[in-house]
C-alpha positions as CSV (number, residue, x, y, z in Angstrom):
1,M,-24.9,9.8,23.0
2,K,-21.2,8.9,22.3
3,K,-19.2,10.8,19.7
4,I,-19.0,9.9,16.0
5,A,-15.6,9.1,14.8
6,I,-14.5,10.4,11.3
7,V,-11.9,8.4,9.4
8,S,-10.6,10.8,6.7
9,C,-7.4,12.0,5.0
10,Y,-7.3,15.2,6.9
11,F,-3.5,15.5,7.0
12,K,-2.7,15.3,3.3
13,H,-1.4,18.5,1.7
14,N,-3.9,18.5,-1.0
15,Y,-6.7,21.1,-1.3
16,G,-9.5,18.7,-2.1
17,S,-8.4,16.1,0.5
18,M,-8.4,18.7,3.3
19,L,-11.6,20.5,2.3
20,Q,-13.7,17.3,1.9
21,A,-12.4,16.0,5.3
22,Y,-13.3,19.3,6.8
23,A,-16.7,19.3,5.1
24,T,-17.5,16.0,6.7
25,Q,-16.8,17.4,10.1
26,K,-18.7,20.6,9.2
27,A,-21.7,18.5,8.1
28,L,-21.9,16.5,11.3
29,D,-21.7,19.8,13.2
30,K,-24.5,21.2,11.2
31,L,-26.6,18.1,11.9
32,G,-25.9,18.4,15.6
33,Y,-23.8,15.3,16.1
34,E,-20.8,15.5,18.4
35,N,-17.8,14.2,16.5
36,E,-14.0,14.1,16.1
37,T,-11.6,13.0,13.4
38,I,-9.4,10.1,14.3
39,N,-5.8,11.3,14.9
40,I,-3.5,8.9,13.0
41,S,-0.2,10.4,14.2
42,G,0.5,7.5,16.5
43,F,0.1,4.8,13.8
44,D,0.8,6.7,10.6
45,S,4.1,4.8,10.1
46,E,2.2,1.5,10.4
47,L,-0.1,2.5,7.5
48,K,2.8,3.8,5.4
49,K,4.7,0.5,5.7
50,E,1.7,-1.5,4.4
51,K,1.3,1.0,1.5
52,I,5.0,0.7,0.6
53,K,4.7,-3.1,0.5
54,Y,1.8,-2.8,-1.9
55,F,3.6,-0.4,-4.2
56,I,6.7,-2.6,-4.3
57,K,4.5,-5.5,-5.4
58,A,2.4,-3.4,-7.9
59,A,3.0,-3.6,-11.6
60,I,5.6,-1.1,-12.9
61,T,3.3,-0.1,-15.7
62,S,0.7,1.2,-13.2
63,D,-0.2,4.8,-13.7
64,I,-0.8,5.2,-10.0
65,L,2.5,3.6,-9.1
66,I,4.4,5.9,-11.4
67,S,2.6,8.8,-9.9
68,K,3.4,7.7,-6.3
69,I,7.1,7.2,-7.3
70,G,7.1,10.8,-8.5
71,M,5.5,12.0,-5.3
72,A,8.0,10.1,-3.2
73,K,10.9,11.7,-5.0
74,S,9.4,15.1,-4.5
75,V,9.1,14.4,-0.7
76,L,12.8,13.4,-0.5
77,Y,13.8,16.4,-2.7
78,K,12.0,18.8,-0.4
79,K,13.7,17.4,2.7
80,L,17.2,17.2,1.3
81,V,17.5,20.2,-1.1
82,K,17.3,23.9,-0.3
83,N,16.5,26.2,-3.3
84,D,13.7,28.5,-4.4
85,Y,11.4,25.6,-5.4
86,T,11.7,23.8,-2.1
87,S,11.4,27.0,-0.1
88,N,8.2,27.9,-1.9
89,V,6.7,24.5,-1.4
90,R,7.5,24.5,2.3
91,S,5.7,27.9,2.6
92,R,2.6,26.2,1.1
93,D,3.0,23.2,3.4
94,K,2.9,25.5,6.4
95,K,-0.4,26.9,5.2
96,F,-1.8,23.3,5.0
97,D,-0.6,22.6,8.5
98,A,-2.0,25.8,9.8
99,F,-5.4,24.9,8.3
100,K,-5.3,21.5,9.9
101,D,-4.4,22.9,13.3
102,K,-7.1,25.6,13.1
103,Y,-10.1,23.7,11.8
104,F,-9.8,20.0,12.6
105,R,-11.1,18.6,15.9
106,L,-8.8,15.6,16.4
107,S,-9.1,12.7,18.8
108,E,-6.5,11.7,21.3
109,P,-3.5,10.0,19.5
110,Y,-3.9,6.2,19.3
111,C,-0.6,4.3,19.3
112,S,-1.7,1.6,16.9
113,K,-4.7,0.3,14.9
114,K,-5.1,-2.3,17.7
115,D,-5.2,0.5,20.3
116,L,-7.8,2.3,18.3
117,S,-9.8,-0.9,17.8
118,D,-9.7,-1.7,21.6
119,K,-11.0,1.8,22.5
120,C,-13.4,2.2,19.6
121,G,-16.5,0.7,21.3
122,K,-15.9,2.8,24.5
123,N,-15.3,6.1,22.7
124,Y,-17.7,6.1,19.7
125,S,-21.2,5.4,18.7
126,S,-20.5,5.3,15.0
127,V,-17.5,5.4,12.7
128,I,-17.7,7.2,9.4
129,V,-15.2,6.8,6.6
130,G,-15.2,9.3,3.8
131,S,-14.9,10.8,1.4
132,D,-12.5,11.1,-1.5
133,Q,-10.3,8.4,-3.0
134,L,-9.9,6.4,0.2
135,W,-10.4,3.0,-1.4
136,L,-7.5,3.2,-3.9
137,P,-5.5,-0.1,-3.9
138,G,-2.7,1.4,-1.7
139,N,-5.2,2.4,0.9
140,I,-7.0,-0.9,0.8
141,A,-3.6,-2.5,1.5
142,A,-3.0,-0.2,4.5
143,D,-6.3,-1.5,5.8
144,Y,-7.4,1.7,7.7
145,Y,-10.1,3.2,5.5
146,T,-11.6,-0.2,5.2
147,L,-12.9,0.1,8.8
148,N,-11.8,-3.5,9.5
149,F,-10.5,-2.2,12.9
150,V,-14.0,-1.4,14.1
151,P,-15.7,-4.0,16.2
152,Q,-18.5,-5.7,14.3
153,N,-21.2,-4.7,16.8
154,Q,-20.6,-1.0,16.1
155,N,-22.3,1.1,13.5
156,T,-20.1,1.8,10.5
157,I,-20.8,4.2,7.6
158,A,-19.0,4.9,4.3
159,Y,-20.1,8.3,3.2
160,A,-19.4,9.2,-0.5
161,T,-16.3,7.1,-0.4
162,S,-14.6,6.6,-3.7
163,F,-12.3,4.0,-5.3
164,G,-10.9,6.7,-7.5
165,Q,-11.0,4.3,-10.4
166,A,-13.5,2.1,-12.2
167,Q,-11.7,-1.2,-11.6
168,L,-9.4,-2.7,-9.0
169,P,-6.4,-5.1,-9.3
170,K,-7.2,-8.7,-8.4
171,D,-5.7,-8.7,-4.9
172,S,-7.4,-5.4,-4.0
173,S,-10.7,-6.8,-5.4
174,K,-10.5,-9.8,-3.1
175,K,-9.9,-7.6,0.0
176,A,-12.6,-5.2,-1.0
177,A,-15.2,-8.0,-1.5
178,I,-14.6,-8.8,2.2
179,F,-14.7,-5.4,3.9
180,L,-17.5,-4.1,1.7
181,K,-19.8,-6.8,3.2
182,K,-18.9,-5.7,6.8
183,I,-19.6,-2.0,6.6
184,K,-23.2,-1.5,7.7
185,H,-24.1,1.6,5.6
186,I,-22.3,2.4,2.3
187,S,-22.8,5.2,-0.1
188,V,-20.5,6.3,-2.9
189,R,-19.6,9.4,-4.9
190,E,-19.5,7.9,-8.4
191,L,-21.6,5.6,-10.5
192,S,-18.5,3.6,-11.3
193,G,-18.1,3.0,-7.6
194,Q,-21.7,1.9,-7.3
195,A,-21.2,-0.6,-10.1
196,L,-18.0,-1.9,-8.6
197,I,-19.5,-2.5,-5.2
198,K,-22.4,-4.4,-6.9
199,K,-19.9,-6.5,-8.7
200,L,-17.7,-7.2,-5.7
201,S,-20.3,-7.6,-2.9
202,G,-23.7,-7.8,-4.5
203,R,-24.9,-4.8,-2.6
204,N,-27.0,-2.0,-4.1
205,V,-25.7,1.2,-2.7
206,P,-26.7,4.8,-3.3
207,V,-24.8,7.6,-4.9
208,V,-24.5,10.7,-2.7
209,C,-22.7,14.0,-3.2
210,D,-19.2,14.8,-2.1
211,P,-19.0,16.4,1.3
212,T,-17.9,19.8,-0.2
213,L,-21.3,19.9,-2.1
214,L,-23.2,19.6,1.2
215,F,-22.8,23.4,1.5
216,T,-23.5,26.3,-0.7
217,G,-20.8,28.7,-1.9
218,E,-22.2,31.2,0.6
219,E,-21.8,28.7,3.4
220,W,-18.1,28.3,2.4
221,L,-17.5,32.0,3.0
222,D,-17.0,31.3,6.7
223,I,-13.4,30.1,6.2
224,Q,-12.2,32.6,3.6
225,D,-11.5,36.3,3.4
226,T,-14.2,38.4,1.7
227,K,-11.5,40.3,-0.2
228,P,-10.0,38.7,-3.3
229,F,-6.6,37.1,-2.6
230,I,-5.4,38.4,-6.0
231,D,-6.4,41.8,-7.3
232,G,-7.7,42.3,-10.9
233,D,-9.0,39.9,-13.5
234,Y,-7.2,36.6,-13.8
235,I,-7.5,33.0,-15.1
236,L,-6.9,30.5,-12.3
237,C,-5.0,27.4,-13.3
238,Y,-4.9,24.4,-11.0
239,F,-3.4,21.4,-12.7
240,L,-2.2,18.2,-10.9
241,G,-1.3,16.2,-14.1
242,N,1.7,16.7,-16.3
243,N,-0.2,17.7,-19.5
244,P,1.4,20.5,-21.6
245,S,-1.7,20.8,-23.8
246,H,-3.8,21.9,-20.8
247,R,-1.3,24.8,-20.1
248,E,-1.4,25.7,-23.8
249,F,-5.2,26.0,-23.6
250,A,-4.8,28.4,-20.7
251,K,-2.3,30.5,-22.7
252,K,-4.7,30.7,-25.6
253,L,-7.4,31.9,-23.2
254,R,-5.0,34.5,-21.9
255,D,-4.3,35.7,-25.4
256,L,-8.0,36.1,-26.2
257,T,-9.1,37.7,-22.9
258,G,-6.0,39.7,-21.9
259,F,-6.4,38.3,-18.4
260,K,-3.2,37.1,-16.5
261,I,-2.7,33.5,-15.6
262,A,-2.6,32.8,-11.9
263,A,-1.4,29.3,-11.4
264,L,-0.7,27.0,-8.4
265,L,2.4,25.1,-9.4
266,H,4.2,21.9,-8.6
267,L,1.4,20.5,-6.3
268,D,1.9,16.8,-5.7
269,E,5.4,16.9,-7.2
270,Y,7.7,19.0,-9.4
271,I,6.1,19.1,-12.9
272,R,8.1,20.5,-15.8
273,S,4.9,21.6,-17.6
274,D,4.4,24.1,-14.8
275,D,7.5,26.1,-15.7
276,A,7.2,29.5,-17.3
277,Y,3.6,29.5,-18.5
278,A,1.9,31.6,-15.7
279,D,2.1,35.3,-14.8
280,I,1.2,35.0,-11.1
281,T,2.5,32.0,-9.1
282,P,1.5,32.3,-5.4
283,Y,2.7,29.6,-3.0
284,D,1.3,31.0,0.3
285,V,-2.1,29.4,-0.5
286,G,-3.9,27.2,1.9
287,P,-7.4,25.7,1.6
288,E,-9.0,29.0,2.5
289,E,-7.1,31.0,-0.1
290,F,-7.7,28.2,-2.6
291,I,-11.5,28.7,-2.4
292,N,-11.0,32.5,-2.5
293,L,-9.0,32.2,-5.7
294,I,-11.7,30.1,-7.4
295,R,-14.5,32.4,-6.2
296,N,-12.9,35.5,-7.7
297,A,-11.5,34.1,-10.9
298,K,-12.8,35.2,-14.3
299,Y,-12.0,31.7,-15.7
300,V,-10.8,28.5,-14.1
301,C,-8.8,25.8,-15.9
302,T,-8.3,22.6,-13.9
303,D,-8.0,18.8,-14.0
304,S,-9.1,18.6,-10.3
305,F,-12.4,17.2,-9.1
306,H,-12.7,19.6,-6.1
307,C,-11.6,22.6,-8.1
308,S,-14.4,21.8,-10.5
309,V,-16.8,21.5,-7.5
310,F,-16.0,24.9,-6.2
311,S,-16.1,26.4,-9.7
312,I,-19.6,25.2,-10.0
313,L,-20.6,26.4,-6.5
314,Y,-19.4,29.9,-7.4
315,K,-20.7,29.7,-11.0
316,R,-17.3,30.4,-12.6
317,E,-16.6,29.9,-16.3
318,F,-14.5,26.8,-15.9
319,F,-12.8,24.2,-18.1
320,T,-12.1,20.8,-16.7
321,F,-9.5,18.6,-18.3
322,R,-9.0,14.8,-18.2
323,R,-5.9,14.2,-16.2
324,Y,-5.3,10.8,-17.7
325,S,-5.3,10.5,-21.5
326,R,-5.5,6.7,-21.5
327,N,-8.6,4.8,-20.3
328,T,-6.5,2.6,-18.0
329,R,-7.8,0.7,-15.0
330,Q,-6.0,3.2,-12.7
331,S,-7.5,6.4,-14.4
332,T,-9.4,8.7,-12.0
333,N,-11.4,10.3,-14.8
334,S,-14.6,8.6,-13.8
335,R,-15.3,11.0,-10.9
336,L,-15.2,14.0,-13.3
337,D,-17.6,12.2,-15.6
338,S,-20.0,11.4,-12.8
339,L,-19.9,15.0,-11.4
340,L,-20.4,16.8,-14.7
341,N,-22.9,14.3,-16.2
342,S,-25.1,14.3,-13.1
343,L,-25.4,18.1,-13.4
344,N,-25.9,18.1,-17.2
345,I,-22.8,20.3,-17.7
346,S,-20.6,17.7,-19.4
347,E,-19.7,20.3,-22.1
348,R,-17.2,21.7,-19.6
349,L,-15.1,18.5,-19.8
350,M,-12.1,19.0,-22.1
351,T,-9.1,17.3,-23.6
352,G,-7.1,20.5,-24.3
353,T,-7.3,20.2,-28.1
354,E,-10.7,22.0,-28.5
355,D,-11.2,25.2,-30.4
356,I,-10.8,28.0,-27.9
357,H,-13.4,30.2,-29.5
358,K,-16.1,27.5,-29.3
359,C,-15.1,26.9,-25.7
360,M,-15.5,30.5,-24.7
361,S,-19.0,30.6,-26.2
362,L,-20.3,27.8,-24.1
363,N,-23.5,28.7,-22.3
364,T,-23.7,26.6,-19.1
365,D,-27.0,26.8,-17.1
366,F,-25.5,27.1,-13.6
367,D,-28.9,27.8,-12.1
368,A,-30.2,24.5,-13.3
369,A,-27.1,22.8,-12.1
370,H,-27.5,24.3,-8.6
371,K,-31.1,23.0,-8.5
372,K,-29.8,19.5,-9.1
373,I,-27.2,20.0,-6.4
374,E,-29.9,21.2,-3.9
375,A,-31.8,18.0,-4.6
376,I,-28.9,15.6,-4.1
377,R,-27.7,17.6,-1.1
378,E,-31.0,17.1,0.6
379,Y,-31.0,13.4,-0.3
380,S,-27.4,13.0,0.9
381,L,-28.0,14.7,4.3
382,N,-31.1,12.5,4.8
383,Y,-29.0,9.4,4.0
384,L,-26.3,10.5,6.4
385,V,-28.8,11.1,9.3
386,S,-30.5,7.8,8.6
387,S,-27.2,5.9,8.6
388,I,-26.1,7.5,11.9
389,E,-29.4,6.8,13.6
390,D,-29.2,3.3,12.1
391,K,-33.0,3.5,11.4
392,A,-32.9,0.8,8.8
393,G,-30.6,-1.3,11.1
394,T,-28.3,-1.9,8.1
395,D,-28.4,-1.5,4.3
396,L,-26.5,-4.8,3.9
């Protein structure tokens, strides 16, 4: 049997992105399927050009556009300026690259999407896209995670792929309505994505778990040190959004517990809210150390989906905050709602204005949550196998 190709965001210096991409590879390995992740190094510039064109055309009021502008500035700043901040961030970037080189099994480089398309049938039996927010408008415009490059006679699978938002702009919706009808097997990570696909294509698709949830906390020990990365009791803070109230919540938690705040700072870009609120600020943290920090924390404060996932897997006392305060079309809050509601632990979702004493008295039934995870894990793995074997022919 030919290899299975994985189309994922394995290269992005983001803990969730890398870990879910690795988890997809890890899942196929566990199921006994030979696989490799498509190496985009040869046509990365091609994809970036299309994304830039999209962002130029996008509305200035877009939350996502504003975010991307901030990220672009951060990339330029890191390249052009030398100071403590850029030095620290570069050390973290090296950890991401080391993880990528160590754990990902990449294909030969393809020089273009056309080159990939021409060789796809010869090299692969199936092509899987997933997971994470790969169907955001910018990615739809780049036309890679849509799997439009795959010949129509090949088996195509979208596993737990997410739009990252409940609605799409008009132009993205038109394009999505087309590629969603071509992919033979589609599953999504959120209920909002399920509803959006029904609206755009008329298809009824299942909700499966994020690839990181296909494994137990114990199974994730194989890529991390058994010793704590930080000694002593600490509150881990992992915030991607620029929300001062979330940092203030963590400071109140520190005041009540006496535990130090260990924070990962300036992640996607430089964020002023990150300045001077934490006691411990490590930068030499790759995906392995990230999981270790969650596993050994006394409390976790985050606005991240994947940090919430690993907090649940390790039964940490965690508080998840909404990164976007407004219910805009571009908000990515829906994935947090789906995750916590599906596990009946929505009490862990915060705004940052809650009474800290009441929050500390929350009694979350992690054992019940884990039983729910076990059930959806089994369902998700069965769906993945069925899609690969193409037993139903197609779920179009």
